[in-house]
PDB file with one MODEL, atoms N, CA, C and O in Angstrom:
MODEL        1
ATOM      1  N   MET A   1      21.604 -21.173   8.531  1.00  0.00           N
ATOM      2  CA  MET A   1      20.980 -20.838   9.789  1.00  0.00           C
ATOM      3  C   MET A   1      21.645 -19.585  10.375  1.00  0.00           C
ATOM      4  O   MET A   1      20.981 -18.679  10.878  1.00  0.00           O
ATOM      5  N   ARG A   2      22.961 -19.571  10.292  1.00  0.00           N
ATOM      6  CA  ARG A   2      23.685 -18.430  10.831  1.00  0.00           C
ATOM      7  C   ARG A   2      23.365 -17.165  10.045  1.00  0.00           C
ATOM      8  O   ARG A   2      23.211 -16.091  10.628  1.00  0.00           O
ATOM      9  N   ALA A   3      23.264 -17.289   8.719  1.00  0.00           N
ATOM     10  CA  ALA A   3      22.953 -16.125   7.890  1.00  0.00           C
ATOM     11  C   ALA A   3      21.565 -15.579   8.223  1.00  0.00           C
ATOM     12  O   ALA A   3      21.369 -14.365   8.268  1.00  0.00           O
ATOM     13  N   GLY A   4      20.615 -16.462   8.453  1.00  0.00           N
ATOM     14  CA  GLY A   4      19.277 -16.029   8.822  1.00  0.00           C
ATOM     15  C   GLY A   4      19.263 -15.315  10.161  1.00  0.00           C
ATOM     16  O   GLY A   4      18.571 -14.311  10.328  1.00  0.00           O
ATOM     17  N   ALA A   5      20.029 -15.832  11.118  1.00  0.00           N
ATOM     18  CA  ALA A   5      20.097 -15.202  12.434  1.00  0.00           C
ATOM     19  C   ALA A   5      20.737 -13.828  12.343  1.00  0.00           C
ATOM     20  O   ALA A   5      20.279 -12.881  12.982  1.00  0.00           O
ATOM     21  N   VAL A   6      21.791 -13.718  11.551  1.00  0.00           N
ATOM     22  CA  VAL A   6      22.461 -12.419  11.386  1.00  0.00           C
ATOM     23  C   VAL A   6      21.528 -11.423  10.708  1.00  0.00           C
ATOM     24  O   VAL A   6      21.451 -10.263  11.114  1.00  0.00           O
ATOM     25  N   THR A   7      20.820 -11.873   9.677  1.00  0.00           N
ATOM     26  CA  THR A   7      19.888 -10.994   8.973  1.00  0.00           C
ATOM     27  C   THR A   7      18.767 -10.533   9.897  1.00  0.00           C
ATOM     28  O   THR A   7      18.412  -9.354   9.903  1.00  0.00           O
ATOM     29  N   ALA A   8      18.214 -11.445  10.669  1.00  0.00           N
ATOM     30  CA  ALA A   8      17.137 -11.090  11.600  1.00  0.00           C
ATOM     31  C   ALA A   8      17.635 -10.110  12.654  1.00  0.00           C
ATOM     32  O   ALA A   8      16.942  -9.145  12.977  1.00  0.00           O
ATOM     33  N   ALA A   9      18.825 -10.344  13.191  1.00  0.00           N
ATOM     34  CA  ALA A   9      19.378  -9.454  14.208  1.00  0.00           C
ATOM     35  C   ALA A   9      19.637  -8.064  13.625  1.00  0.00           C
ATOM     36  O   ALA A   9      19.351  -7.052  14.266  1.00  0.00           O
ATOM     37  N   ALA A  10      20.179  -8.023  12.408  1.00  0.00           N
ATOM     38  CA  ALA A  10      20.452  -6.730  11.777  1.00  0.00           C
ATOM     39  C   ALA A  10      19.153  -5.973  11.504  1.00  0.00           C
ATOM     40  O   ALA A  10      19.091  -4.757  11.686  1.00  0.00           O
ATOM     41  N   THR A  11      18.129  -6.681  11.072  1.00  0.00           N
ATOM     42  CA  THR A  11      16.836  -6.045  10.812  1.00  0.00           C
ATOM     43  C   THR A  11      16.246  -5.492  12.101  1.00  0.00           C
ATOM     44  O   THR A  11      15.747  -4.367  12.118  1.00  0.00           O
ATOM     45  N   LEU A  12      16.296  -6.259  13.169  1.00  0.00           N
ATOM     46  CA  LEU A  12      15.771  -5.782  14.446  1.00  0.00           C
ATOM     47  C   LEU A  12      16.541  -4.572  14.950  1.00  0.00           C
ATOM     48  O   LEU A  12      15.951  -3.644  15.503  1.00  0.00           O
ATOM     49  N   MET A  13      17.845  -4.577  14.765  1.00  0.00           N
ATOM     50  CA  MET A  13      18.640  -3.451  15.224  1.00  0.00           C
ATOM     51  C   MET A  13      18.328  -2.184  14.436  1.00  0.00           C
ATOM     52  O   MET A  13      18.442  -1.081  14.969  1.00  0.00           O
ATOM     53  N   MET A  14      17.936  -2.330  13.175  1.00  0.00           N
ATOM     54  CA  MET A  14      17.564  -1.159  12.385  1.00  0.00           C
ATOM     55  C   MET A  14      16.177  -0.648  12.772  1.00  0.00           C
ATOM     56  O   MET A  14      15.917   0.551  12.673  1.00  0.00           O
ATOM     57  N   LEU A  15      15.291  -1.526  13.208  1.00  0.00           N
ATOM     58  CA  LEU A  15      13.929  -1.130  13.542  1.00  0.00           C
ATOM     59  C   LEU A  15      13.808  -0.508  14.934  1.00  0.00           C
ATOM     60  O   LEU A  15      12.970   0.366  15.155  1.00  0.00           O
ATOM     61  N   ILE A  16      14.619  -0.944  15.842  1.00  0.00           N
ATOM     62  CA  ILE A  16      14.503  -0.472  17.229  1.00  0.00           C
ATOM     63  C   ILE A  16      14.753   1.038  17.349  1.00  0.00           C
ATOM     64  O   ILE A  16      13.934   1.719  17.966  1.00  0.00           O
ATOM     65  N   PRO A  17      15.825   1.593  16.802  1.00  0.00           N
ATOM     66  CA  PRO A  17      16.020   3.043  16.949  1.00  0.00           C
ATOM     67  C   PRO A  17      14.940   3.864  16.241  1.00  0.00           C
ATOM     68  O   PRO A  17      14.560   4.925  16.737  1.00  0.00           O
ATOM     69  N   SER A  18      14.441   3.404  15.104  1.00  0.00           N
ATOM     70  CA  SER A  18      13.436   4.183  14.396  1.00  0.00           C
ATOM     71  C   SER A  18      12.128   4.236  15.178  1.00  0.00           C
ATOM     72  O   SER A  18      11.422   5.243  15.124  1.00  0.00           O
ATOM     73  N   ALA A  19      11.795   3.181  15.896  1.00  0.00           N
ATOM     74  CA  ALA A  19      10.582   3.196  16.709  1.00  0.00           C
ATOM     75  C   ALA A  19      10.739   4.168  17.876  1.00  0.00           C
ATOM     76  O   ALA A  19       9.784   4.851  18.246  1.00  0.00           O
ATOM     77  N   ALA A  20      11.919   4.232  18.447  1.00  0.00           N
ATOM     78  CA  ALA A  20      12.150   5.153  19.556  1.00  0.00           C
ATOM     79  C   ALA A  20      12.133   6.596  19.070  1.00  0.00           C
ATOM     80  O   ALA A  20      11.704   7.485  19.805  1.00  0.00           O
ATOM     81  N   MET A  21      12.583   6.840  17.870  1.00  0.00           N
ATOM     82  CA  MET A  21      12.609   8.195  17.328  1.00  0.00           C
ATOM     83  C   MET A  21      11.205   8.689  16.976  1.00  0.00           C
ATOM     84  O   MET A  21      10.992   9.896  16.862  1.00  0.00           O
ATOM     85  N   ALA A  22      10.256   7.785  16.805  1.00  0.00           N
ATOM     86  CA  ALA A  22       8.896   8.186  16.453  1.00  0.00           C
ATOM     87  C   ALA A  22       8.216   8.917  17.605  1.00  0.00           C
ATOM     88  O   ALA A  22       7.260   9.660  17.384  1.00  0.00           O
ATOM     89  N   LEU A  23       8.689   8.719  18.815  1.00  0.00           N
ATOM     90  CA  LEU A  23       8.085   9.374  19.970  1.00  0.00           C
ATOM     91  C   LEU A  23       8.552  10.822  20.118  1.00  0.00           C
ATOM     92  O   LEU A  23       7.903  11.620  20.793  1.00  0.00           O
ATOM     93  N   THR A  24       9.669  11.156  19.491  1.00  0.00           N
ATOM     94  CA  THR A  24      10.219  12.500  19.600  1.00  0.00           C
ATOM     95  C   THR A  24       9.604  13.381  18.523  1.00  0.00           C
ATOM     96  O   THR A  24       9.676  13.062  17.336  1.00  0.00           O
ATOM     97  N   ARG A  25       9.001  14.485  18.938  1.00  0.00           N
ATOM     98  CA  ARG A  25       8.377  15.394  17.986  1.00  0.00           C
ATOM     99  C   ARG A  25       9.421  16.359  17.449  1.00  0.00           C
ATOM    100  O   ARG A  25      10.285  16.826  18.191  1.00  0.00           O
ATOM    101  N   ASP A  26       9.341  16.653  16.162  1.00  0.00           N
ATOM    102  CA  ASP A  26      10.224  17.620  15.532  1.00  0.00           C
ATOM    103  C   ASP A  26       9.650  19.019  15.694  1.00  0.00           C
ATOM    104  O   ASP A  26       8.458  19.202  15.939  1.00  0.00           O
ATOM    105  N   ASP A  27      10.536  20.003  15.548  1.00  0.00           N
ATOM    106  CA  ASP A  27      10.069  21.395  15.573  1.00  0.00           C
ATOM    107  C   ASP A  27       9.197  21.641  14.357  1.00  0.00           C
ATOM    108  O   ASP A  27       9.556  21.273  13.239  1.00  0.00           O
ATOM    109  N   GLY A  28       8.069  22.254  14.575  1.00  0.00           N
ATOM    110  CA  GLY A  28       7.155  22.547  13.479  1.00  0.00           C
ATOM    111  C   GLY A  28       6.254  21.382  13.110  1.00  0.00           C
ATOM    112  O   GLY A  28       5.463  21.489  12.173  1.00  0.00           O
ATOM    113  N   ASP A  29       6.357  20.281  13.820  1.00  0.00           N
ATOM    114  CA  ASP A  29       5.517  19.116  13.542  1.00  0.00           C
ATOM    115  C   ASP A  29       4.097  19.415  13.998  1.00  0.00           C
ATOM    116  O   ASP A  29       3.871  19.722  15.169  1.00  0.00           O
ATOM    117  N   ASP A  30       3.147  19.329  13.089  1.00  0.00           N
ATOM    118  CA  ASP A  30       1.762  19.634  13.422  1.00  0.00           C
ATOM    119  C   ASP A  30       0.855  18.590  12.781  1.00  0.00           C
ATOM    120  O   ASP A  30       0.293  18.840  11.715  1.00  0.00           O
ATOM    121  N   PRO A  31       0.699  17.415  13.415  1.00  0.00           N
ATOM    122  CA  PRO A  31      -0.140  16.377  12.824  1.00  0.00           C
ATOM    123  C   PRO A  31      -1.604  16.783  12.815  1.00  0.00           C
ATOM    124  O   PRO A  31      -2.079  17.468  13.720  1.00  0.00           O
ATOM    125  N   GLY A  32      -2.294  16.360  11.801  1.00  0.00           N
ATOM    126  CA  GLY A  32      -3.713  16.659  11.688  1.00  0.00           C
ATOM    127  C   GLY A  32      -4.540  15.698  12.513  1.00  0.00           C
ATOM    128  O   GLY A  32      -3.994  14.842  13.209  1.00  0.00           O
ATOM    129  N   PRO A  33      -5.854  15.832  12.441  1.00  0.00           N
ATOM    130  CA  PRO A  33      -6.724  14.909  13.182  1.00  0.00           C
ATOM    131  C   PRO A  33      -6.655  13.502  12.572  1.00  0.00           C
ATOM    132  O   PRO A  33      -6.381  13.344  11.382  1.00  0.00           O
ATOM    133  N   GLY A  34      -6.902  12.505  13.389  1.00  0.00           N
ATOM    134  CA  GLY A  34      -6.858  11.125  12.918  1.00  0.00           C
ATOM    135  C   GLY A  34      -8.039  10.800  12.015  1.00  0.00           C
ATOM    136  O   GLY A  34      -9.033  11.525  11.977  1.00  0.00           O
ATOM    137  N   LEU A  35      -7.906   9.689  11.287  1.00  0.00           N
ATOM    138  CA  LEU A  35      -8.972   9.244  10.400  1.00  0.00           C
ATOM    139  C   LEU A  35      -9.947   8.357  11.164  1.00  0.00           C
ATOM    140  O   LEU A  35      -9.558   7.638  12.084  1.00  0.00           O
ATOM    141  N   SER A  36     -11.212   8.415  10.774  1.00  0.00           N
ATOM    142  CA  SER A  36     -12.191   7.507  11.353  1.00  0.00           C
ATOM    143  C   SER A  36     -12.043   6.136  10.689  1.00  0.00           C
ATOM    144  O   SER A  36     -11.300   5.984   9.720  1.00  0.00           O
ATOM    145  N   VAL A  37     -12.747   5.159  11.214  1.00  0.00           N
ATOM    146  CA  VAL A  37     -12.678   3.815  10.641  1.00  0.00           C
ATOM    147  C   VAL A  37     -13.197   3.820   9.208  1.00  0.00           C
ATOM    148  O   VAL A  37     -12.606   3.183   8.336  1.00  0.00           O
ATOM    149  N   ALA A  38     -14.280   4.521   8.956  1.00  0.00           N
ATOM    150  CA  ALA A  38     -14.844   4.581   7.605  1.00  0.00           C
ATOM    151  C   ALA A  38     -13.880   5.260   6.632  1.00  0.00           C
ATOM    152  O   ALA A  38     -13.725   4.815   5.495  1.00  0.00           O
ATOM    153  N   GLN A  39     -13.241   6.327   7.075  1.00  0.00           N
ATOM    154  CA  GLN A  39     -12.280   7.014   6.210  1.00  0.00           C
ATOM    155  C   GLN A  39     -11.079   6.121   5.912  1.00  0.00           C
ATOM    156  O   GLN A  39     -10.592   6.090   4.782  1.00  0.00           O
ATOM    157  N   THR A  40     -10.605   5.401   6.914  1.00  0.00           N
ATOM    158  CA  THR A  40      -9.463   4.519   6.734  1.00  0.00           C
ATOM    159  C   THR A  40      -9.794   3.395   5.766  1.00  0.00           C
ATOM    160  O   THR A  40      -9.007   3.094   4.869  1.00  0.00           O
ATOM    161  N   LEU A  41     -10.962   2.771   5.943  1.00  0.00           N
ATOM    162  CA  LEU A  41     -11.365   1.696   5.030  1.00  0.00           C
ATOM    163  C   LEU A  41     -11.566   2.216   3.612  1.00  0.00           C
ATOM    164  O   LEU A  41     -11.187   1.560   2.642  1.00  0.00           O
ATOM    165  N   GLY A  42     -12.160   3.388   3.500  1.00  0.00           N
ATOM    166  CA  GLY A  42     -12.361   3.967   2.180  1.00  0.00           C
ATOM    167  C   GLY A  42     -11.049   4.283   1.493  1.00  0.00           C
ATOM    168  O   GLY A  42     -10.904   4.060   0.291  1.00  0.00           O
ATOM    169  N   LEU A  43     -10.093   4.801   2.248  1.00  0.00           N
ATOM    170  CA  LEU A  43      -8.819   5.202   1.679  1.00  0.00           C
ATOM    171  C   LEU A  43      -7.950   4.013   1.304  1.00  0.00           C
ATOM    172  O   LEU A  43      -7.354   4.001   0.227  1.00  0.00           O
ATOM    173  N   TYR A  44      -7.869   3.017   2.169  1.00  0.00           N
ATOM    174  CA  TYR A  44      -6.940   1.915   1.959  1.00  0.00           C
ATOM    175  C   TYR A  44      -7.579   0.658   1.378  1.00  0.00           C
ATOM    176  O   TYR A  44      -6.860  -0.254   0.969  1.00  0.00           O
ATOM    177  N   VAL A  45      -8.911   0.582   1.329  1.00  0.00           N
ATOM    178  CA  VAL A  45      -9.583  -0.577   0.752  1.00  0.00           C
ATOM    179  C   VAL A  45     -10.474  -0.161  -0.410  1.00  0.00           C
ATOM    180  O   VAL A  45     -10.383  -0.726  -1.500  1.00  0.00           O
ATOM    181  N   GLY A  46     -11.328   0.815  -0.180  1.00  0.00           N
ATOM    182  CA  GLY A  46     -12.309   1.211  -1.190  1.00  0.00           C
ATOM    183  C   GLY A  46     -11.695   1.794  -2.449  1.00  0.00           C
ATOM    184  O   GLY A  46     -12.034   1.371  -3.554  1.00  0.00           O
ATOM    185  N   ILE A  47     -10.804   2.750  -2.301  1.00  0.00           N
ATOM    186  CA  ILE A  47     -10.196   3.379  -3.475  1.00  0.00           C
ATOM    187  C   ILE A  47      -9.373   2.376  -4.294  1.00  0.00           C
ATOM    188  O   ILE A  47      -9.515   2.353  -5.516  1.00  0.00           O
ATOM    189  N   PRO A  48      -8.518   1.546  -3.678  1.00  0.00           N
ATOM    190  CA  PRO A  48      -7.795   0.558  -4.498  1.00  0.00           C
ATOM    191  C   PRO A  48      -8.724  -0.426  -5.214  1.00  0.00           C
ATOM    192  O   PRO A  48      -8.467  -0.787  -6.363  1.00  0.00           O
ATOM    193  N   LEU A  49      -9.799  -0.865  -4.551  1.00  0.00           N
ATOM    194  CA  LEU A  49     -10.736  -1.777  -5.211  1.00  0.00           C
ATOM    195  C   LEU A  49     -11.453  -1.090  -6.372  1.00  0.00           C
ATOM    196  O   LEU A  49     -11.664  -1.697  -7.422  1.00  0.00           O
ATOM    197  N   ALA A  50     -11.823   0.167  -6.183  1.00  0.00           N
ATOM    198  CA  ALA A  50     -12.476   0.913  -7.263  1.00  0.00           C
ATOM    199  C   ALA A  50     -11.527   1.105  -8.444  1.00  0.00           C
ATOM    200  O   ALA A  50     -11.932   0.945  -9.596  1.00  0.00           O
ATOM    201  N   LEU A  51     -10.279   1.445  -8.169  1.00  0.00           N
ATOM    202  CA  LEU A  51      -9.294   1.594  -9.250  1.00  0.00           C
ATOM    203  C   LEU A  51      -9.079   0.276  -9.984  1.00  0.00           C
ATOM    204  O   LEU A  51      -8.980   0.258 -11.211  1.00  0.00           O
ATOM    205  N   PHE A  52      -9.006  -0.828  -9.240  1.00  0.00           N
ATOM    206  CA  PHE A  52      -8.849  -2.130  -9.862  1.00  0.00           C
ATOM    207  C   PHE A  52     -10.037  -2.432 -10.769  1.00  0.00           C
ATOM    208  O   PHE A  52      -9.854  -2.913 -11.887  1.00  0.00           O
ATOM    209  N   ALA A  53     -11.249  -2.155 -10.300  1.00  0.00           N
ATOM    210  CA  ALA A  53     -12.441  -2.428 -11.099  1.00  0.00           C
ATOM    211  C   ALA A  53     -12.468  -1.563 -12.361  1.00  0.00           C
ATOM    212  O   ALA A  53     -12.829  -2.042 -13.436  1.00  0.00           O
ATOM    213  N   ILE A  54     -12.090  -0.300 -12.232  1.00  0.00           N
ATOM    214  CA  ILE A  54     -12.077   0.590 -13.395  1.00  0.00           C
ATOM    215  C   ILE A  54     -11.055   0.126 -14.421  1.00  0.00           C
ATOM    216  O   ILE A  54     -11.360   0.061 -15.612  1.00  0.00           O
ATOM    217  N   ILE A  55      -9.848  -0.197 -13.973  1.00  0.00           N
ATOM    218  CA  ILE A  55      -8.804  -0.640 -14.900  1.00  0.00           C
ATOM    219  C   ILE A  55      -9.180  -1.962 -15.539  1.00  0.00           C
ATOM    220  O   ILE A  55      -8.999  -2.133 -16.745  1.00  0.00           O
ATOM    221  N   ALA A  56      -9.700  -2.905 -14.758  1.00  0.00           N
ATOM    222  CA  ALA A  56     -10.107  -4.198 -15.315  1.00  0.00           C
ATOM    223  C   ALA A  56     -11.230  -4.023 -16.328  1.00  0.00           C
ATOM    224  O   ALA A  56     -11.233  -4.674 -17.373  1.00  0.00           O
ATOM    225  N   GLY A  57     -12.190  -3.139 -16.021  1.00  0.00           N
ATOM    226  CA  GLY A  57     -13.278  -2.882 -16.959  1.00  0.00           C
ATOM    227  C   GLY A  57     -12.787  -2.267 -18.255  1.00  0.00           C
ATOM    228  O   GLY A  57     -13.238  -2.654 -19.333  1.00  0.00           O
ATOM    229  N   LEU A  58     -11.871  -1.315 -18.169  1.00  0.00           N
ATOM    230  CA  LEU A  58     -11.311  -0.707 -19.378  1.00  0.00           C
ATOM    231  C   LEU A  58     -10.545  -1.727 -20.215  1.00  0.00           C
ATOM    232  O   LEU A  58     -10.653  -1.733 -21.441  1.00  0.00           O
ATOM    233  N   VAL A  59      -9.783  -2.575 -19.566  1.00  0.00           N
ATOM    234  CA  VAL A  59      -9.034  -3.601 -20.298  1.00  0.00           C
ATOM    235  C   VAL A  59      -9.994  -4.551 -20.991  1.00  0.00           C
ATOM    236  O   VAL A  59      -9.774  -4.914 -22.147  1.00  0.00           O
ATOM    237  N   MET A  60     -11.051  -4.960 -20.308  1.00  0.00           N
ATOM    238  CA  MET A  60     -12.013  -5.880 -20.912  1.00  0.00           C
ATOM    239  C   MET A  60     -12.724  -5.218 -22.089  1.00  0.00           C
ATOM    240  O   MET A  60     -12.933  -5.857 -23.120  1.00  0.00           O
ATOM    241  N   LEU A  61     -13.097  -3.952 -21.951  1.00  0.00           N
ATOM    242  CA  LEU A  61     -13.768  -3.257 -23.049  1.00  0.00           C
ATOM    243  C   LEU A  61     -12.852  -3.055 -24.251  1.00  0.00           C
ATOM    244  O   LEU A  61     -13.279  -3.210 -25.395  1.00  0.00           O
ATOM    245  N   LEU A  62     -11.608  -2.714 -23.993  1.00  0.00           N
ATOM    246  CA  LEU A  62     -10.689  -2.428 -25.089  1.00  0.00           C
ATOM    247  C   LEU A  62     -10.184  -3.682 -25.787  1.00  0.00           C
ATOM    248  O   LEU A  62      -9.806  -3.614 -26.957  1.00  0.00           O
ATOM    249  N   THR A  63     -10.166  -4.816 -25.112  1.00  0.00           N
ATOM    250  CA  THR A  63      -9.712  -6.053 -25.750  1.00  0.00           C
ATOM    251  C   THR A  63     -10.873  -6.865 -26.312  1.00  0.00           C
ATOM    252  O   THR A  63     -10.641  -7.853 -27.009  1.00  0.00           O
ATOM    253  N   LYS A  64     -12.091  -6.486 -26.035  1.00  0.00           N
ATOM    254  CA  LYS A  64     -13.262  -7.226 -26.514  1.00  0.00           C
ATOM    255  C   LYS A  64     -13.332  -7.207 -28.042  1.00  0.00           C
ATOM    256  O   LYS A  64     -13.593  -8.240 -28.658  1.00  0.00           O
ATOM    257  N   ASP A  65     -13.105  -6.056 -28.654  1.00  0.00           N
ATOM    258  CA  ASP A  65     -13.163  -5.946 -30.107  1.00  0.00           C
ATOM    259  C   ASP A  65     -12.050  -6.733 -30.781  1.00  0.00           C
ATOM    260  O   ASP A  65     -12.267  -7.332 -31.834  1.00  0.00           O
ATOM    261  N   LYS A  66     -10.881  -6.741 -30.198  1.00  0.00           N
ATOM    262  CA  LYS A  66      -9.752  -7.464 -30.786  1.00  0.00           C
ATOM    263  C   LYS A  66      -9.965  -8.970 -30.763  1.00  0.00           C
ATOM    264  O   LYS A  66      -9.562  -9.670 -31.692  1.00  0.00           O
ATOM    265  N   SER A  67     -10.602  -9.476 -29.699  1.00  0.00           N
ATOM    266  CA  SER A  67     -10.818 -10.912 -29.607  1.00  0.00           C
ATOM    267  C   SER A  67     -11.874 -11.364 -30.642  1.00  0.00           C
ATOM    268  O   SER A  67     -11.785 -12.474 -31.168  1.00  0.00           O
ATOM    269  N   LYS A  68     -12.861 -10.513 -30.930  1.00  0.00           N
ATOM    270  CA  LYS A  68     -13.849 -10.851 -31.955  1.00  0.00           C
ATOM    271  C   LYS A  68     -13.219 -10.843 -33.329  1.00  0.00           C
ATOM    272  O   LYS A  68     -13.544 -11.692 -34.159  1.00  0.00           O
ATOM    273  N   ALA A  69     -12.330  -9.909 -33.587  1.00  0.00           N
ATOM    274  CA  ALA A  69     -11.669  -9.813 -34.883  1.00  0.00           C
ATOM    275  C   ALA A  69     -10.732 -10.998 -35.106  1.00  0.00           C
ATOM    276  O   ALA A  69     -10.579 -11.447 -36.242  1.00  0.00           O
ATOM    277  N   ALA A  70     -10.120 -11.501 -34.078  1.00  0.00           N
ATOM    278  CA  ALA A  70      -9.199 -12.619 -34.203  1.00  0.00           C
ATOM    279  C   ALA A  70      -9.931 -13.916 -34.508  1.00  0.00           C
ATOM    280  O   ALA A  70      -9.363 -14.796 -35.155  1.00  0.00           O
ATOM    281  N   LYS A  71     -11.183 -14.063 -34.060  1.00  0.00           N
ATOM    282  CA  LYS A  71     -11.940 -15.294 -34.295  1.00  0.00           C
ATOM    283  C   LYS A  71     -12.465 -15.379 -35.722  1.00  0.00           C
ATOM    284  O   LYS A  71     -12.737 -16.479 -36.201  1.00  0.00           O
ATOM    285  N   LYS A  72     -12.614 -14.262 -36.410  1.00  0.00           N
ATOM    286  CA  LYS A  72     -13.178 -14.281 -37.756  1.00  0.00           C
ATOM    287  C   LYS A  72     -12.223 -14.786 -38.787  1.00  0.00           C
ATOM    288  O   LYS A  72     -12.568 -14.856 -39.966  1.00  0.00           O
TER     289      LYS A  72
ENDMDL
END
């Protein structure tokens, strides 16, 4: 219990200063325009799902011939 409390306290202490530093802008910092909801979903949901489907399809196609050869 004590180890968990110490770990949680240490983690919180590491997160608090970094959140405060995020408000301070650096010299030369020039953020671009924000993403729309569609762009965000496409970037973080659509592209990973498409990559997963492509890789899974390639694996299924490339192992299909081997599984037929093993049954003969």
